FIPA-484950 format. One record per residue (C-alpha): y, z, x; chain; residue number from 0; residue in three letters. Coordinates in steps of 0.2 Angstrom, whole numbers. Layout:
// FIPA-484950
<site py="Y" pz="Z" px="X" lomar="A" keza="NUM" mise="ala"/>
...
//
This chain:
// FIPA-484950
<site py="30" pz="-5" px="-13" lomar="A" keza="0" mise="met"/>
<site py="15" pz="-9" px="-1" lomar="A" keza="1" mise="lys"/>
<site py="9" pz="-2" px="16" lomar="A" keza="2" mise="tyr"/>
<site py="0" pz="-8" px="29" lomar="A" keza="3" mise="leu"/>
<site py="-16" pz="2" px="33" lomar="A" keza="4" mise="pro"/>
<site py="-18" pz="11" px="51" lomar="A" keza="5" mise="met"/>
<site py="-36" pz="12" px="54" lomar="A" keza="6" mise="his"/>
<site py="-44" pz="-5" px="55" lomar="A" keza="7" mise="asn"/>
<site py="-61" pz="0" px="45" lomar="A" keza="8" mise="phe"/>
<site py="-60" pz="-13" px="30" lomar="A" keza="9" mise="gly"/>
<site py="-44" pz="-5" px="20" lomar="A" keza="10" mise="met"/>
<site py="-32" pz="-23" px="17" lomar="A" keza="11" mise="lys"/>
<site py="-17" pz="-13" px="10" lomar="A" keza="12" mise="his"/>
<site py="-10" pz="1" px="-2" lomar="A" keza="13" mise="phe"/>
<site py="1" pz="-3" px="-16" lomar="A" keza="14" mise="val"/>
<site py="12" pz="9" px="-28" lomar="A" keza="15" mise="his"/>
<site py="13" pz="-2" px="-45" lomar="A" keza="16" mise="his"/>
<site py="26" pz="7" px="-58" lomar="A" keza="17" mise="his"/>
<site py="24" pz="-1" px="-76" lomar="A" keza="18" mise="ile"/>
<site py="35" pz="3" px="-91" lomar="A" keza="19" mise="glu"/>
<site py="25" pz="-6" px="-103" lomar="A" keza="20" mise="ala"/>
<site py="18" pz="-23" px="-105" lomar="A" keza="21" mise="gly"/>
<site py="4" pz="-34" px="-100" lomar="A" keza="22" mise="glu"/>
<site py="-2" pz="-41" px="-84" lomar="A" keza="23" mise="ser"/>
<site py="-13" pz="-56" px="-78" lomar="A" keza="24" mise="ala"/>
<site py="-22" pz="-53" px="-60" lomar="A" keza="25" mise="ile"/>
<site py="-29" pz="-68" px="-51" lomar="A" keza="26" mise="pro"/>
<site py="-46" pz="-71" px="-46" lomar="A" keza="27" mise="ala"/>
<site py="-49" pz="-63" px="-31" lomar="A" keza="28" mise="asp"/>
<site py="-62" pz="-59" px="-17" lomar="A" keza="29" mise="thr"/>
<site py="-54" pz="-43" px="-12" lomar="A" keza="30" mise="thr"/>
<site py="-59" pz="-25" px="-20" lomar="A" keza="31" mise="ile"/>
<site py="-45" pz="-13" px="-27" lomar="A" keza="32" mise="ala"/>
<site py="-47" pz="5" px="-30" lomar="A" keza="33" mise="ile"/>
<site py="-34" pz="10" px="-45" lomar="A" keza="34" mise="his"/>
<site py="-29" pz="28" px="-45" lomar="A" keza="35" mise="phe"/>
<site py="-20" pz="29" px="-62" lomar="A" keza="36" mise="ile"/>
<site py="-7" pz="44" px="-58" lomar="A" keza="37" mise="leu"/>
<site py="3" pz="43" px="-75" lomar="A" keza="38" mise="gln"/>
<site py="3" pz="34" px="-92" lomar="A" keza="39" mise="gly"/>
<site py="-12" pz="24" px="-98" lomar="A" keza="40" mise="ser"/>
<site py="-19" pz="6" px="-99" lomar="A" keza="41" mise="gly"/>
<site py="-32" pz="-6" px="-104" lomar="A" keza="42" mise="met"/>
<site py="-41" pz="-17" px="-92" lomar="A" keza="43" mise="his"/>
<site py="-55" pz="-28" px="-98" lomar="A" keza="44" mise="arg"/>
<site py="-58" pz="-18" px="-114" lomar="A" keza="45" mise="asn"/>
<site py="-60" pz="-3" px="-104" lomar="A" keza="46" mise="leu"/>
<site py="-45" pz="11" px="-108" lomar="A" keza="47" mise="ala"/>
<site py="-39" pz="21" px="-94" lomar="A" keza="48" mise="val"/>
<site py="-26" pz="35" px="-93" lomar="A" keza="49" mise="arg"/>
<site py="-20" pz="48" px="-80" lomar="A" keza="50" mise="ser"/>
<site py="-33" pz="53" px="-69" lomar="A" keza="51" mise="gly"/>
<site py="-44" pz="41" px="-71" lomar="A" keza="52" mise="asp"/>
<site py="-51" pz="30" px="-54" lomar="A" keza="53" mise="val"/>
<site py="-57" pz="14" px="-58" lomar="A" keza="54" mise="ile"/>
<site py="-61" pz="-3" px="-45" lomar="A" keza="55" mise="ala"/>
<site py="-60" pz="-21" px="-50" lomar="A" keza="56" mise="met"/>
<site py="-61" pz="-36" px="-40" lomar="A" keza="57" mise="gly"/>
<site py="-75" pz="-50" px="-36" lomar="A" keza="58" mise="met"/>
<site py="-66" pz="-59" px="-50" lomar="A" keza="59" mise="asn"/>
<site py="-70" pz="-78" px="-53" lomar="A" keza="60" mise="lys"/>
<site py="-57" pz="-78" px="-66" lomar="A" keza="61" mise="glu"/>
<site py="-41" pz="-71" px="-71" lomar="A" keza="62" mise="pro"/>
<site py="-41" pz="-55" px="-77" lomar="A" keza="63" mise="met"/>
<site py="-29" pz="-47" px="-89" lomar="A" keza="64" mise="thr"/>
<site py="-23" pz="-29" px="-94" lomar="A" keza="65" mise="gly"/>
<site py="-10" pz="-20" px="-101" lomar="A" keza="66" mise="ser"/>
<site py="0" pz="-3" px="-97" lomar="A" keza="67" mise="ser"/>
<site py="11" pz="10" px="-105" lomar="A" keza="68" mise="gln"/>
<site py="21" pz="20" px="-93" lomar="A" keza="69" mise="his"/>
<site py="10" pz="19" px="-79" lomar="A" keza="70" mise="ala"/>
<site py="11" pz="25" px="-61" lomar="A" keza="71" mise="ser"/>
<site py="-5" pz="17" px="-51" lomar="A" keza="72" mise="val"/>
<site py="-9" pz="19" px="-33" lomar="A" keza="73" mise="phe"/>
<site py="-19" pz="6" px="-27" lomar="A" keza="74" mise="ile"/>
<site py="-31" pz="3" px="-11" lomar="A" keza="75" mise="ala"/>
<site py="-37" pz="-14" px="-9" lomar="A" keza="76" mise="glu"/>
<site py="-51" pz="-16" px="3" lomar="A" keza="77" mise="met"/>
<site py="-65" pz="-28" px="9" lomar="A" keza="78" mise="asp"/>
<site py="-83" pz="-28" px="1" lomar="A" keza="79" mise="met"/>
<site py="-90" pz="-19" px="15" lomar="A" keza="80" mise="gly"/>
<site py="-79" pz="-4" px="15" lomar="A" keza="81" mise="leu"/>
<site py="-81" pz="-2" px="-5" lomar="A" keza="82" mise="phe"/>
<site py="-100" pz="-1" px="-2" lomar="A" keza="83" mise="tyr"/>
<site py="-99" pz="10" px="12" lomar="A" keza="84" mise="arg"/>
<site py="-87" pz="21" px="0" lomar="A" keza="85" mise="leu"/>
<site py="-97" pz="20" px="-15" lomar="A" keza="86" mise="thr"/>
<site py="-116" pz="13" px="-13" lomar="A" keza="87" mise="gly"/>
<site py="-111" pz="1" px="-25" lomar="A" keza="88" mise="met"/>
<site py="-113" pz="-18" px="-24" lomar="A" keza="89" mise="leu"/>
<site py="-97" pz="-28" px="-24" lomar="A" keza="90" mise="pro"/>
<site py="-102" pz="-38" px="-38" lomar="A" keza="91" mise="ala"/>
<site py="-101" pz="-24" px="-50" lomar="A" keza="92" mise="glu"/>
<site py="-82" pz="-24" px="-49" lomar="A" keza="93" mise="cys"/>
<site py="-79" pz="-40" px="-58" lomar="A" keza="94" mise="ala"/>
<site py="-83" pz="-29" px="-75" lomar="A" keza="95" mise="gln"/>
<site py="-72" pz="-15" px="-68" lomar="A" keza="96" mise="val"/>
<site py="-80" pz="2" px="-67" lomar="A" keza="97" mise="ile"/>
<site py="-75" pz="18" px="-68" lomar="A" keza="98" mise="leu"/>
<site py="-76" pz="30" px="-53" lomar="A" keza="99" mise="leu"/>
<site py="-73" pz="46" px="-62" lomar="A" keza="100" mise="asn"/>
<site py="-90" pz="52" px="-61" lomar="A" keza="101" mise="asp"/>
<site py="-89" pz="53" px="-41" lomar="A" keza="102" mise="ile"/>
<site py="-80" pz="70" px="-37" lomar="A" keza="103" mise="pro"/>
<site py="-72" pz="63" px="-22" lomar="A" keza="104" mise="phe"/>
<site py="-61" pz="50" px="-30" lomar="A" keza="105" mise="phe"/>
<site py="-56" pz="62" px="-43" lomar="A" keza="106" mise="arg"/>
<site py="-51" pz="73" px="-32" lomar="A" keza="107" mise="his"/>
<site py="-42" pz="61" px="-22" lomar="A" keza="108" mise="leu"/>
<site py="-33" pz="56" px="-38" lomar="A" keza="109" mise="cys"/>
<site py="-27" pz="75" px="-42" lomar="A" keza="110" mise="glu"/>
<site py="-20" pz="75" px="-23" lomar="A" keza="111" mise="leu"/>
<site py="-10" pz="59" px="-25" lomar="A" keza="112" mise="leu"/>
<site py="-1" pz="64" px="-42" lomar="A" keza="113" mise="ala"/>
<site py="3" pz="80" px="-33" lomar="A" keza="114" mise="gln"/>
<site py="8" pz="71" px="-16" lomar="A" keza="115" mise="ala"/>
<site py="28" pz="62" px="-15" lomar="A" keza="116" mise="pro"/>
<site py="26" pz="44" px="-15" lomar="A" keza="117" mise="glu"/>
<site py="30" pz="43" px="3" lomar="A" keza="118" mise="ser"/>
<site py="15" pz="52" px="8" lomar="A" keza="119" mise="his"/>
<site py="2" pz="44" px="-6" lomar="A" keza="120" mise="gln"/>
<site py="-4" pz="31" px="10" lomar="A" keza="121" mise="ala"/>
<site py="-5" pz="43" px="22" lomar="A" keza="122" mise="gly"/>
<site py="-16" pz="54" px="11" lomar="A" keza="123" mise="ile"/>
<site py="-26" pz="41" px="4" lomar="A" keza="124" mise="ala"/>
<site py="-29" pz="31" px="20" lomar="A" keza="125" mise="glu"/>
<site py="-35" pz="47" px="30" lomar="A" keza="126" mise="leu"/>
<site py="-46" pz="53" px="16" lomar="A" keza="127" mise="arg"/>
<site py="-55" pz="36" px="15" lomar="A" keza="128" mise="leu"/>
<site py="-56" pz="34" px="33" lomar="A" keza="129" mise="trp"/>
<site py="-66" pz="51" px="33" lomar="A" keza="130" mise="lys"/>
<site py="-77" pz="46" px="18" lomar="A" keza="131" mise="leu"/>
<site py="-81" pz="29" px="26" lomar="A" keza="132" mise="ala"/>
<site py="-86" pz="39" px="43" lomar="A" keza="133" mise="glu"/>
<site py="-96" pz="53" px="34" lomar="A" keza="134" mise="gln"/>
<site py="-106" pz="42" px="21" lomar="A" keza="135" mise="asn"/>
<site py="-124" pz="37" px="24" lomar="A" keza="136" mise="ser"/>
<site py="-122" pz="20" px="15" lomar="A" keza="137" mise="tyr"/>
<site py="-124" pz="8" px="30" lomar="A" keza="138" mise="asp"/>
<site py="-121" pz="-10" px="26" lomar="A" keza="139" mise="ser"/>
<site py="-137" pz="-18" px="22" lomar="A" keza="140" mise="ser"/>
<site py="-141" pz="-33" px="35" lomar="A" keza="141" mise="ala"/>
<site py="-140" pz="-45" px="19" lomar="A" keza="142" mise="lys"/>
<site py="-122" pz="-38" px="16" lomar="A" keza="143" mise="leu"/>
<site py="-118" pz="-41" px="33" lomar="A" keza="144" mise="ala"/>
<site py="-124" pz="-59" px="33" lomar="A" keza="145" mise="arg"/>
<site py="-114" pz="-62" px="18" lomar="A" keza="146" mise="ile"/>
<site py="-99" pz="-55" px="25" lomar="A" keza="147" mise="gln"/>
<site py="-99" pz="-66" px="40" lomar="A" keza="148" mise="tyr"/>
<site py="-105" pz="-82" px="30" lomar="A" keza="149" mise="ala"/>
<site py="-89" pz="-78" px="20" lomar="A" keza="150" mise="ala"/>
<site py="-77" pz="-77" px="34" lomar="A" keza="151" mise="ser"/>
<site py="-84" pz="-94" px="40" lomar="A" keza="152" mise="leu"/>
<site py="-81" pz="-100" px="22" lomar="A" keza="153" mise="leu"/>
<site py="-62" pz="-93" px="22" lomar="A" keza="154" mise="ser"/>
<site py="-59" pz="-102" px="39" lomar="A" keza="155" mise="lys"/>
<site py="-62" pz="-119" px="34" lomar="A" keza="156" mise="his"/>
<site py="-54" pz="-133" px="24" lomar="A" keza="157" mise="gln"/>
<site py="-70" pz="-141" px="18" lomar="A" keza="158" mise="gln"/>
<site py="-85" pz="-129" px="24" lomar="A" keza="159" mise="pro"/>
<site py="-102" pz="-135" px="27" lomar="A" keza="160" mise="asp"/>
<site py="-115" pz="-123" px="18" lomar="A" keza="161" mise="leu"/>
<site py="-130" pz="-133" px="25" lomar="A" keza="162" mise="asp"/>
<site py="-123" pz="-128" px="43" lomar="A" keza="163" mise="ala"/>
<site py="-119" pz="-111" px="38" lomar="A" keza="164" mise="ile"/>
<site py="-136" pz="-107" px="31" lomar="A" keza="165" mise="ser"/>
<site py="-144" pz="-116" px="47" lomar="A" keza="166" mise="gln"/>
<site py="-133" pz="-103" px="57" lomar="A" keza="167" mise="glu"/>
<site py="-138" pz="-90" px="48" lomar="A" keza="168" mise="leu"/>
<site py="-156" pz="-95" px="48" lomar="A" keza="169" mise="val"/>
<site py="-159" pz="-96" px="31" lomar="A" keza="170" mise="leu"/>
<site py="-161" pz="-109" px="16" lomar="A" keza="171" mise="ser"/>
<site py="-144" pz="-113" px="7" lomar="A" keza="172" mise="arg"/>
<site py="-154" pz="-109" px="-9" lomar="A" keza="173" mise="arg"/>
<site py="-156" pz="-92" px="-1" lomar="A" keza="174" mise="gln"/>
<site py="-137" pz="-89" px="4" lomar="A" keza="175" mise="leu"/>
<site py="-132" pz="-93" px="-14" lomar="A" keza="176" mise="glu"/>
<site py="-146" pz="-81" px="-23" lomar="A" keza="177" mise="arg"/>
<site py="-139" pz="-68" px="-9" lomar="A" keza="178" mise="asp"/>
<site py="-121" pz="-72" px="-13" lomar="A" keza="179" mise="phe"/>
<site py="-123" pz="-71" px="-32" lomar="A" keza="180" mise="ser"/>
<site py="-134" pz="-53" px="-31" lomar="A" keza="181" mise="leu"/>
<site py="-120" pz="-44" px="-19" lomar="A" keza="182" mise="phe"/>
<site py="-105" pz="-53" px="-25" lomar="A" keza="183" mise="leu"/>
<site py="-107" pz="-59" px="-43" lomar="A" keza="184" mise="gly"/>
<site py="-103" pz="-77" px="-36" lomar="A" keza="185" mise="met"/>
<site py="-109" pz="-93" px="-29" lomar="A" keza="186" mise="thr"/>
<site py="-103" pz="-97" px="-10" lomar="A" keza="187" mise="pro"/>
<site py="-94" pz="-113" px="-18" lomar="A" keza="188" mise="thr"/>
<site py="-86" pz="-101" px="-30" lomar="A" keza="189" mise="glu"/>
<site py="-82" pz="-89" px="-16" lomar="A" keza="190" mise="tyr"/>
<site py="-72" pz="-103" px="-5" lomar="A" keza="191" mise="tyr"/>
<site py="-63" pz="-110" px="-21" lomar="A" keza="192" mise="arg"/>
<site py="-57" pz="-93" px="-22" lomar="A" keza="193" mise="ile"/>
<site py="-50" pz="-90" px="-4" lomar="A" keza="194" mise="arg"/>
<site py="-43" pz="-108" px="-4" lomar="A" keza="195" mise="arg"/>
<site py="-32" pz="-105" px="-18" lomar="A" keza="196" mise="phe"/>
<site py="-26" pz="-89" px="-10" lomar="A" keza="197" mise="his"/>
<site py="-22" pz="-98" px="8" lomar="A" keza="198" mise="arg"/>
<site py="-13" pz="-112" px="-3" lomar="A" keza="199" mise="ser"/>
<site py="-1" pz="-98" px="-10" lomar="A" keza="200" mise="leu"/>
<site py="5" pz="-93" px="9" lomar="A" keza="201" mise="arg"/>
<site py="6" pz="-111" px="12" lomar="A" keza="202" mise="tyr"/>
<site py="18" pz="-113" px="-4" lomar="A" keza="203" mise="leu"/>
<site py="29" pz="-102" px="5" lomar="A" keza="204" mise="arg"/>
<site py="35" pz="-114" px="17" lomar="A" keza="205" mise="ser"/>
<site py="28" pz="-130" px="14" lomar="A" keza="206" mise="leu"/>
<site py="31" pz="-143" px="-1" lomar="A" keza="207" mise="asp"/>
<site py="18" pz="-143" px="-15" lomar="A" keza="208" mise="pro"/>
<site py="10" pz="-160" px="-9" lomar="A" keza="209" mise="val"/>
<site py="8" pz="-152" px="10" lomar="A" keza="210" mise="gln"/>
<site py="1" pz="-136" px="4" lomar="A" keza="211" mise="ala"/>
<site py="-11" pz="-145" px="-7" lomar="A" keza="212" mise="ala"/>
<site py="-18" pz="-155" px="8" lomar="A" keza="213" mise="leu"/>
<site py="-18" pz="-142" px="21" lomar="A" keza="214" mise="lys"/>
<site py="-27" pz="-131" px="10" lomar="A" keza="215" mise="ser"/>
<site py="-41" pz="-142" px="6" lomar="A" keza="216" mise="gly"/>
<site py="-37" pz="-150" px="-10" lomar="A" keza="217" mise="tyr"/>
<site py="-38" pz="-168" px="-14" lomar="A" keza="218" mise="cys"/>
<site py="-20" pz="-170" px="-18" lomar="A" keza="219" mise="asp"/>
<site py="-7" pz="-157" px="-30" lomar="A" keza="220" mise="gln"/>
<site py="-13" pz="-162" px="-46" lomar="A" keza="221" mise="ala"/>
<site py="-30" pz="-155" px="-39" lomar="A" keza="222" mise="his"/>
<site py="-23" pz="-138" px="-33" lomar="A" keza="223" mise="met"/>
<site py="-12" pz="-137" px="-49" lomar="A" keza="224" mise="thr"/>
<site py="-27" pz="-139" px="-60" lomar="A" keza="225" mise="lys"/>
<site py="-37" pz="-126" px="-49" lomar="A" keza="226" mise="glu"/>
<site py="-22" pz="-114" px="-50" lomar="A" keza="227" mise="tyr"/>
<site py="-23" pz="-112" px="-69" lomar="A" keza="228" mise="lys"/>
<site py="-40" pz="-109" px="-69" lomar="A" keza="229" mise="lys"/>
<site py="-39" pz="-94" px="-55" lomar="A" keza="230" mise="leu"/>
<site py="-24" pz="-88" px="-61" lomar="A" keza="231" mise="ser"/>
<site py="-17" pz="-96" px="-79" lomar="A" keza="232" mise="ile"/>
<site py="-2" pz="-100" px="-69" lomar="A" keza="233" mise="trp"/>
<site py="6" pz="-116" px="-62" lomar="A" keza="234" mise="thr"/>
<site py="9" pz="-115" px="-43" lomar="A" keza="235" mise="pro"/>
<site py="26" pz="-111" px="-45" lomar="A" keza="236" mise="thr"/>
<site py="23" pz="-99" px="-57" lomar="A" keza="237" mise="gln"/>
<site py="11" pz="-90" px="-47" lomar="A" keza="238" mise="val"/>
<site py="25" pz="-89" px="-34" lomar="A" keza="239" mise="leu"/>
<site py="35" pz="-79" px="-46" lomar="A" keza="240" mise="gln"/>
<site py="22" pz="-67" px="-54" lomar="A" keza="241" mise="asn"/>
<site py="11" pz="-63" px="-39" lomar="A" keza="242" mise="phe"/>
<site py="17" pz="-57" px="-21" lomar="A" keza="243" mise="asp"/>
<site py="8" pz="-65" px="-6" lomar="A" keza="244" mise="val"/>
<site py="19" pz="-63" px="5" lomar="A" keza="245" mise="asp"/>
<site py="15" pz="-45" px="11" lomar="A" keza="246" mise="phe"/>
<site py="9" pz="-48" px="29" lomar="A" keza="247" mise="ala"/>
<site py="28" pz="-53" px="33" lomar="A" keza="248" mise="his"/>
<site py="35" pz="-37" px="24" lomar="A" keza="249" mise="lys"/>
<site py="40" pz="-22" px="34" lomar="A" keza="250" mise="pro"/>
<site py="30" pz="-6" px="34" lomar="A" keza="251" mise="val"/>
<site py="45" pz="1" px="24" lomar="A" keza="252" mise="ala"/>
<site py="47" pz="20" px="22" lomar="A" keza="253" mise="asn"/>
<site py="28" pz="24" px="28" lomar="A" keza="254" mise="arg"/>
<site py="26" pz="42" px="33" lomar="A" keza="255" mise="leu"/>
<site py="10" pz="41" px="45" lomar="A" keza="256" mise="leu"/>
<site py="17" pz="57" px="55" lomar="A" keza="257" mise="his"/>
<site py="14" pz="74" px="50" lomar="A" keza="258" mise="gly"/>
<site py="3" pz="70" px="33" lomar="A" keza="259" mise="tyr"/>
<site py="-11" pz="81" px="40" lomar="A" keza="260" mise="glu"/>
<site py="-2" pz="96" px="36" lomar="A" keza="261" mise="gly"/>
<site py="7" pz="94" px="20" lomar="A" keza="262" mise="thr"/>
<site py="-6" pz="105" px="11" lomar="A" keza="263" mise="gly"/>
<site py="-12" pz="90" px="1" lomar="A" keza="264" mise="tyr"/>
//
């Protein structure tokens, strides 16, 4: 079950994920997800996790595989700027999957979420993450703000012009590429390819594959299918079957935004 965040402060959405047992593959992505392991255990990129652990992952240029055993996980998905404000860590670090257990705030929040009813977890997480973002002194650097702006331009255009983007930011193309590699762990071109992949997923919901490919910026359907296999290990049809991309059109469901400050959690 997923929930839209109330505050527009860089949070994408929240996810409740329950897995009895099995393996999973997460497509390449440019967002960051903090996973609160409420029950069970698992393995993500050779990192063993168990109940009570908090991990961050994302900014992955290739699919990530993992496995879970009787796991209940609460996931907070956010943009690169919010992650930096919350942790002071570079987004690029998440590509390797990192433990956040050493940060008392996240360890304590995981305990609170494990005790709370599922219907209250999104509200509890949102309020506390928002307060931490407001209180922390990790101000986004000028470079990170610049990268976020460049990333937004890359996401909007089918065929972005890196030279034009560099000129708008008053820096060389080479410097833009160095900044992306340092902060995000990928080049602007790699970032664009991943955003194009996610954009095409939404087109595939309503268009035939040929139209979706062309509208997304691919040369043709074969080009799109080749990219899908690189970024997700699946074909376009299999991605639609295995990866939920229609969240924006789903109702908020049973989210309880009122009263959670007084729940005791």
